[in-house]
ZAMARGU-4260 file (C-alpha; in steps of 0.2 Angstrom, whole numbers, plus 5000, padded with zeros to 4 digits):
<rodrens>
0) 5285/5465/5265 | 5267/5466/5270 | 5266/5485/5273 | 5270/5501/5264 | 5288/5506/5265
5) 5296/5522/5258 | 5305/5520/5242 | 5324/5525/5239 | 5318/5539/5228 | 5307/5546/5242
10) 5321/5545/5255 | 5333/5553/5243 | 5321/5567/5240 | 5318/5570/5258 | 5337/5570/5262
15) 5341/5582/5248 | 5327/5594/5253 | 5332/5595/5271 | 5350/5597/5266 | 5347/5611/5254
20) 5335/5620/5266 | 5347/5618/5281 | 5362/5624/5270 | 5352/5639/5264 | 5346/5644/5281
25) 5362/5641/5290 | 5373/5649/5277 | 5361/5663/5272 | 5362/5658/5254 | 5348/5657/5241
30) 5356/5645/5229 | 5355/5629/5240 | 5336/5633/5243 | 5333/5635/5225 | 5342/5619/5220
35) 5332/5610/5234 | 5315/5617/5229 | 5311/5602/5216 | 5316/5589/5229 | 5305/5598/5242
40) 5290/5596/5230 | 5294/5578/5227 | 5296/5574/5245 | 5280/5583/5250 | 5269/5574/5236
45) 5277/5557/5240 | 5273/5559/5259 | 5255/5565/5255 | 5252/5551/5243 | 5255/5537/5256
50) 5241/5523/5254 | 5230/5520/5269 | 5232/5501/5272 | 5241/5486/5265 | 5230/5478/5251
55) 5226/5460/5249 | 5233/5453/5233 | 5230/5436/5224 | 5232/5429/5207 | 5219/5418/5197
60) 5221/5409/5181 | 5207/5407/5168 | 5210/5388/5165 | 5216/5373/5175 | 5215/5360/5161
65) 5223/5363/5144 | 5230/5354/5129 | 5248/5356/5123 | 5250/5372/5113 | 5235/5381/5121
70) 5236/5395/5133 | 5229/5403/5149 | 5230/5420/5157 | 5235/5424/5175 | 5226/5439/5182
75) 5229/5449/5197 | 5216/5453/5209 | 5218/5468/5222 | 5205/5472/5234 | 5210/5490/5237
80) 5219/5501/5223 | 5217/5518/5232 | 5233/5526/5231 | 5241/5513/5220 | 5249/5520/5203
85) 5260/5506/5196 | 5260/5487/5197 | 5274/5476/5193 | 5274/5457/5191 | 5288/5445/5188
90) 5284/5426/5184 | 5297/5412/5188 | 5302/5402/5173 | 5294/5384/5172 | 5301/5370/5161
95) 5291/5367/5145 | 5280/5383/5148 | 5282/5399/5138 | 5276/5416/5145 | 5270/5432/5136
100) 5278/5444/5138 | 5295/5436/5137 | 5304/5432/5153 | 5287/5434/5162 | 5291/5452/5168
105) 5277/5465/5165 | 5272/5482/5173 | 5259/5495/5170 | 5249/5509/5177 | 5233/5506/5186
110) 5224/5518/5175 | 5228/5506/5160 | 5222/5491/5169 | 5231/5478/5180 | 5245/5469/5170
115) 5242/5450/5165 | 5254/5436/5161 | 5250/5423/5148 | 5256/5405/5150 | 5257/5392/5136
120) 5262/5374/5141 | 5272/5366/5127 | 5272/5348/5133 | 5259/5337/5141 | 5260/5333/5160
125) 5257/5341/5176 | 5264/5359/5176 | 5265/5372/5190 | 5263/5390/5185 | 5260/5407/5193
130) 5275/5407/5205 | 5278/5426/5204 | 5282/5441/5214 | 5271/5456/5214 | 5275/5474/5219
135) 5264/5489/5220 | 5270/5508/5220 | 5261/5523/5225 | 5259/5540/5216 | 5275/5549/5213
140) 5285/5533/5217 | 5285/5537/5236 | 5279/5521/5244 | 5281/5503/5239 | 5272/5487/5244
145) 5281/5471/5241 | 5288/5462/5232 | 5278/5447/5239 | 5278/5429/5233 | 5261/5423/5225
150) 5256/5405/5227 | 5258/5393/5212 | 5243/5386/5202 | 5243/5368/5196 | 5239/5365/5178
155) 5235/5349/5170 | 5241/5348/5152 | 5233/5335/5141 | 5242/5328/5126 | 5239/5335/5109
160) 5229/5322/5099 | 5239/5319/5083 | 5229/5320/5067 | 5222/5302/5065 | 5208/5294/5056
165) 5205/5276/5050 | 5191/5268/5039 | 5197/5250/5043 | 5186/5239/5053 | 5191/5233/5070
170) 5193/5214/5070 | 5181/5203/5081 | 5169/5216/5087 | 5160/5209/5102 | 5149/5223/5109
175) 5130/5226/5107 | 5130/5242/5097 | 5142/5251/5085 | 5147/5254/5067 | 5159/5239/5064
180) 5152/5225/5053 | 5150/5209/5063 | 5152/5191/5056 | 5135/5187/5062 | 5118/5191/5054
185) 5108/5204/5063 | 5097/5220/5061 | 5111/5231/5054 | 5112/5242/5038 | 5126/5232/5029
190) 5119/5221/5015 | 5122/5202/5016 | 5111/5193/5004 | 5093/5188/5000 | 5085/5172/5007
195) 5067/5164/5007 | 5055/5171/5020 | 5055/5161/5037 | 5044/5163/5053 | 5049/5178/5063
200) 5056/5188/5049 | 5050/5206/5048 | 5039/5211/5034 | 5049/5227/5031 | 5063/5216/5026
205) 5053/5208/5012 | 5061/5211/4995 | 5046/5213/4983 | 5054/5212/4966 | 5062/5195/4970
210) 5047/5189/4978 | 5036/5193/4963 | 5048/5186/4951 | 5050/5169/4960 | 5032/5168/4967
215) 5039/5165/4985 | 5042/5178/4999 | 5061/5183/5000 | 5069/5194/5013 | 5085/5204/5014
220) 5098/5199/5027 | 5110/5211/5034 | 5125/5210/5046 | 5124/5216/5064 | 5134/5232/5068
225) 5144/5230/5085 | 5157/5240/5094 | 5174/5233/5099 | 5184/5232/5115 | 5200/5242/5112
230) 5214/5242/5124 | 5229/5254/5124 | 5245/5248/5132 | 5256/5263/5135 | 5275/5260/5139
235) 5280/5273/5152 | 5296/5264/5158 | 5308/5274/5148 | 5309/5291/5138 | 5321/5290/5124
240) 5327/5307/5117 | 5325/5325/5122 | 5308/5333/5121 | 5306/5349/5112 | 5288/5352/5116
245) 5274/5353/5104 | 5284/5363/5092 | 5300/5354/5093 | 5307/5336/5092 | 5297/5323/5100
250) 5304/5310/5112 | 5299/5292/5112 | 5287/5295/5127 | 5280/5310/5118 | 5275/5299/5103
255) 5268/5286/5114 | 5257/5297/5124 | 5251/5308/5109 | 5248/5292/5098 | 5238/5284/5113
260) 5227/5300/5114 | 5224/5300/5096 | 5219/5282/5095 | 5208/5284/5111 | 5199/5299/5103
265) 5196/5290/5087 | 5189/5274/5094 | 5178/5284/5107 | 5171/5294/5092 | 5167/5279/5083
270) 5157/5271/5098 | 5170/5258/5103 | 5174/5254/5121 | 5192/5259/5125 | 5203/5254/5140
275) 5220/5260/5145 | 5234/5251/5154 | 5250/5261/5158 | 5265/5250/5161 | 5276/5260/5173
280) 5282/5260/5191 | 5266/5268/5196 | 5255/5259/5184 | 5238/5265/5180 | 5223/5256/5173
285) 5207/5262/5166 | 5193/5250/5162 | 5183/5249/5146 | 5171/5263/5143 | 5164/5275/5130
290) 5158/5293/5128 | 5166/5310/5130 | 5167/5308/5149 | 5177/5292/5148 | 5188/5301/5135
295) 5192/5315/5147 | 5197/5301/5160 | 5209/5293/5147 | 5218/5309/5142 | 5219/5314/5160
300) 5227/5297/5165 | 5239/5299/5150 | 5244/5317/5156 | 5250/5309/5172 | 5262/5297/5165
305) 5279/5299/5172 | 5296/5289/5169 | 5306/5285/5185 | 5322/5276/5188 | 5312/5261/5196
310) 5307/5247/5184 | 5293/5235/5184 | 5296/5217/5190 | 5293/5204/5176 | 5281/5194/5187
315) 5270/5209/5190 | 5268/5213/5171 | 5250/5208/5166 | 5242/5216/5151 | 5226/5208/5156
320) 5216/5209/5140 | 5204/5195/5136 | 5202/5185/5120 | 5192/5195/5107 | 5199/5212/5112
325) 5210/5223/5101 | 5226/5228/5109 | 5237/5242/5104 | 5254/5241/5112 | 5263/5258/5110
330) 5281/5256/5115 | 5299/5257/5108 | 5300/5239/5113 | 5316/5241/5124 | 5310/5231/5139
335) 5311/5212/5137 | 5297/5207/5149 | 5285/5219/5140 | 5289/5209/5123 | 5286/5193/5132
340) 5269/5199/5139 | 5264/5204/5122 | 5268/5187/5115 | 5258/5179/5128 | 5244/5190/5125
345) 5245/5186/5106 | 5244/5167/5110 | 5228/5170/5121 | 5218/5175/5106 | 5218/5194/5106
350) 5221/5204/5091 | 5238/5213/5095 | 5246/5227/5086 | 5263/5234/5091 | 5265/5252/5087
355) 5283/5257/5087 | 5285/5274/5095 | 5304/5275/5095 | 5304/5288/5081 | 5319/5294/5072
360) 5334/5296/5083 | 5349/5306/5079 | 5365/5296/5076 | 5382/5300/5085 | 5394/5309/5074
365) 5408/5297/5079 | 5404/5279/5076 | 5419/5273/5086 | 5413/5281/5102 | 5406/5271/5117
370) 5389/5279/5116 | 5387/5275/5097 | 5393/5257/5100 | 5380/5255/5114 | 5366/5262/5103
375) 5370/5250/5089 | 5370/5235/5101 | 5353/5241/5108 | 5346/5243/5090 | 5351/5225/5086
380) 5343/5218/5101 | 5327/5228/5098 | 5327/5223/5080 | 5328/5204/5085 | 5313/5207/5097
385) 5303/5214/5084 | 5307/5200/5072 | 5302/5187/5085 | 5285/5196/5087 | 5282/5197/5068
390) 5286/5178/5067 | 5272/5175/5079 | 5260/5184/5068 | 5260/5201/5077 | 5261/5216/5066
395) 5273/5229/5070 | 5271/5246/5063 | 5279/5263/5066 | 5268/5277/5071 | 5265/5289/5056
400) 5248/5298/5060 | 5233/5296/5049 | 5231/5279/5040 | 5245/5271/5051 | 5234/5256/5055
405) 5222/5254/5040 | 5232/5240/5031 | 5236/5231/5047 | 5217/5231/5053 | 5211/5225/5036
410) 5223/5210/5037 | 5218/5206/5055 | 5199/5207/5050 | 5202/5195/5036 | 5212/5184/5047
415) 5198/5184/5060 | 5185/5178/5047 | 5196/5162/5042 | 5190/5146/5050 | 5201/5140/5064
420) 5205/5122/5068 | 5207/5119/5087 | 5215/5103/5094 | 5205/5094/5108
</rodrens>
């Protein structure tokens, strides 16, 4: 409806008023006229309160980009409120989105302000909100405009970054600047030692106590501070388990995406260059970069990860990280070609860490059921894959939040400093 139409209440009041007046006049009775008097008043006030022209109504939301658990408000904009007394809004339910008030139904008098509906996405991804119906009512409930359908609004929901921090150094830093201690000497702040003065040394590096004691100039040497190239490989092929949103149980893809967002934020904050590779049917790749703007690009790409029935051909699976990079493979390791690609990347010289994001999965109550048997067989195959990766020297750690990778990165840093013998 795009114009004002009389409500059933106004039609009922008019009919009863006419019937009472007609009965009183024709029958010469006063009782029908007295009984019809209130309806005459209601009908007259309703007819006189008809608004002049149909209004133009639209909805607006305060934010189009949110993190999981945050909220936004949908506001109603009406160009002409003359003659309007009451506004009603009913929002359609959306998966993984909660509304306030509950069930998305709200109404209020125009004098108290136009009603608002609050939306809070509970899971990352692309959400559509604001699909609702709006109806306006005139004074005395005589005329109604609508209900009409309002257009939807797209909402990009970024993954919530799990609490994560690490004090471990990234092995093999290869950038120009950063806070990781390099294996080579340079103009950093990390003390390395004291040696005799040589041509080209800066005078501010002279260590005067040692120079006066030995009678020769000695300078302080430091290690260079570099940034690292960090690649995040996200397995978006399958989603194991049911997602309960940010407040409920997490599926394997929830753990994968949230862990990747936490690692990206941590390394960008420390000044490293971070890249992203999404292994899925609609694969996405973000090159190495740094800074807040690049972090927004990474989280936006993670929010668009989707699982589909289509798989990835093994010959098309190329992780594409060069030697000297640090690669985090976030996956439940259920796809054999991905395990093979990880092993190949490890042999190429990259520092690879597999982060197990399968999580704790509930077991079937009946161990003799077909589903329980299939789950146990899949778990045995998965355990065999992880043991093969560990035999190649690739650490496999389950995601546990803060401190998950400290021990592993310390071990990789020590391994990178060990001299290697290469056959020619």
